[in-house]
Structure formats: C-alpha cells, structure tokens
Residue, then its C-alpha position, 0 to 999 in steps of 0.5 A: m895815575h897818580y894823583e897825590a891824594g892825601s890819606s885823610t882826603i881818601g878816608r874822608a872820601l870813602a866815608e862819603i861814598r859807603p852810605l850813598l853807595a848803600e842808599r842810591g847804588f850805581a846804575v853801570p853805564d851799557r849794563p842793564g841791571v848791574r848797580l853797585r851798593t857797596l865798595a866791594d861790589v865795585s872793585p871786581m868790577p872790569k876796568p875800561r879799554t883805554 
C-alpha cells in the first residue's frame, strides 16, 4: 500500500514514535510477553496474513 507521504512527514512521525516506544513499548496483541521498544524490534515482526 502506498500513501504518498513526504519524507519530512515520515521523519517527523519517526521522531515522535521513537521516544514513545522507548518509554512505554508496545504490547503485541495475541503475543503475551512480547513488548516492542525500538524500531529495530518492530522490523523483524512477521507481517499479518491478508
């Protein structure tokens, strides 16, 4: 899927999400005990089936 977002928009979103991940992490639904805290943690996650 392509949303035609500009690089400054993406950069701003990354700058906002990094501190939130570091502070609180993200609990993965249906995966007890898995908590993502960095963008590197998010990358290797398997993609959902469609």
